[in-house]
Steps between C-alpha positions, in 0.01 A plus 500: 500500500748794489742561218795385714321174584429435123862543410618278785259217419683364186831504688355314793342249261835445328675443839237251604524315166862480376385333181322819397824698528686245289246505218636817330849354505373170353303689233819697414710185478220328298483792255876485447502128463233512230630816335508452117847651459668327791662237282629765258676700773620193679671377182656844441630535856639147532668519158660832574629381838654180354632694206673752721647232724634314202649819355692580819622141557601452136690826496685384811591156359562600139750775595757252614447282188570806285815581695616140461464538120697830522208707378327814635230375747288809453513467121407131527213580736388778260461238227303284743280795585390507136352156543319613821356804316400282203326250740299790654397607148396137421297481818320832425429402139375151596272651761323707234409210273160347559455129574319431169809612304723257700249217433509567126883516487556182708607268215711771337684573821573134563612446140732802522659359820546163330675671212738690729580186696565307172741771381727417797582159350538602139850574367572861418267652760761534781354263751689524828559224762566559864501267794426203280186667355452628149222749541632846405484685175733793417340796324726594207641850499397574860692243700214432742384139547146386571358178643201397287382247746414782749268654245352159431369493858295813438373373166412166658287643780305713250459195268378284788246761611374533143474131424359389835231760477397402147163327528533351157815310597335385820199371303710306252748350743469181694314521835445874453866589544747594220786294638645372178464812284643735758742254659673444163580870461607536865712184481659624179607816676667303778673273242643805323649626830631156593684477169716783638536310828340769707340286773417783732289691242333169399404437860352850539304454177370165620385655825306780338333248268401281787351787694301621198379146432399458865298821512338403165365185663717216370438165656746411775583169324609694189692745716687212665591356157640838395700526821648149460598573140649831604703333771635249246602779263667683789695187585612470137606864505703448816678191375579651158713774650817415692511832694129481587547134604779597733298775663194288552693197638704736716184642643344151567812369668660778708805284573598514130484883481845651475499851648767601245330330207134439426394619843697829480211721389249345741744534796579863432131576456423365845798693645363813340160446663662423839715809488193720460351399832173672594543848353793450251838661461352800309437588136810458291703336775477137390825304512392202290441710194875569473543209261437235765143420409445404127198649327448744786286742298281242332422150639640577849370859547291376793818415689635853451166640607518290820852608568442873457146527639491197730218272598268801511566588139442146375186472708358816330586373158328173574200691637480704178502186288225348712295819468553493125362149475207590728427805279495282192270253684259787593493608130419145396208484742356837396544458124202413286700393190650146491785622281619734771463233768712245321759753388538628856530145625790442265666823608459404864646152436792658316595752770441270794693199353789712382533675835483166689763335272738794531464557875496129579839457312653794690397380845610142422155334479514433121777420256649790307332521161561858391169691518490876560287654771212693339532886518820464711770326300701665226409390152342698219284228346363386838422854608327590168284187507407529863408867467301411186307250706439757770368735228258234381378450858463882540293506182267245650485687830408825317192325366371331812131567577481870601874567458474721197248726661699523823821585311317772305368646823848500649663656195235774457650744753843450343368571151306801630818638663700446182228669295510800740880518479487475121236773484701731727813451286307589187360812661847594626654458149217712351554779751869509428424513128265793555756693703753457222 
C-alpha cells in the first residue's frame, strides 16, 4: 500500500461509517459534560448575566422613581451601586469558606437571623412597616433599612443542610427522619416572619423547606401533612390582612377587580408586557415606569423587563433561571457530602419558588403577594442574601471531585505570567536605581 493510500484509508472508513466521524464530537461533549469545574463556571456566568440584566433594568426603573421624589437619579443609583458592590463582595467571601465551616455555624447563623427578626417587633429598634408588612429594621446613624427575613432564608438553608445530614439526629428520630426536631426550628422561623404579616417570604421559606425535606427522603404522607398545614396557615395569613384579602379575592373573581383600585397594578403590569411585544421598546424607553406602575423597580421589575426587552428578553431571563436550577441539580448529583446536597436543594427551592411567585403574579397567573425576583429586583437585603447563597453554592462547586485540581491547572499560567511581570518590574526598578 502506498503512502497516499494509507492516508486516504481512514477518511474512506469515516465516510462509510458516519458513527466513527461523530465519535470525536461525542467524546468532546462528554468531556465537557463531565468536566469537574463546569458547575463552577456555569454558576458564575449565569449569575453575572442575571446580575447585569437586573442592574440595567433597575437603573431604568429607579431613575423615574428618584425624579418623582425630586432627588438626583444618578446620586440615588450611586447609593444603590454600593449595595451591588457589597453583594459581590459577599458572594466572593462566601465562596472562599469551606463547607465544614458552614456546617459548624448553622445554629449560630439561624439564631442571629431570629434575633434580627425579633428586633423588628421590639420598641425602640425602629421597625418599619410597608404594604401591611412589618419586616424592616432601620440601622441607626446610617439610614439604611434591612429586611431580616431575607437573611433568615440563607440561614435556614444552611441549618437544614446541617441538621438533615446529621446522622445522630437521624438515628434518634422517629422512623429514621428528624421531622420533629428540625421541623420545630423551621416552623419557628416561619412563625417569626408571619408575625410581621409577610406572607410572600413565608411561602418562599415553606417551599425551600419542602424541597429540602423531599430530597432528604421524607415520607410522602408526612410531606402531605406539612403541605396541608402550610395551606391552612396561608389562608389565615390572607384572611388576617384586608389588603391581601382584596388582592386574592380580586384575583379569584376577575369580575370584582376594579382596574382603578385593587386591579390597578395587575392591569398596568399586563399592559407593560403587551407594549413590549417581541423585541421590546428599547432599554430605558418604558412608559409604565413613569409613575403608572407601582413598585416598578422591585416586585414588578419583570414587567419593565418585558416592556423594554420584549418577549425575547423575558425568555432569556426564564432560560437563565432554568439553567441555574439545572446547574444546582447537577451539583447535587455529583456531590459526595449530604450536607451540600440538602443545602443546595434548599437554595434551589428558594430561587425557583421565589421566581415562580414573582413572575406568576406579574403575568396574572398568581395573586400579587409582593416577592422580589432574585438577582433582578431592586432591594439590598434580597440581593445580599441571594448573592450570599450563590457564594455558598460556588464554595461547594469549588470542592467537587477534581475541581480543585482543575482550577489550579487553569490558574497556573496566570500565576506564572504574574510572576514574570513581577520579576521584570523588580529588575526594571533595580536597573533604574543603579543608573542613579
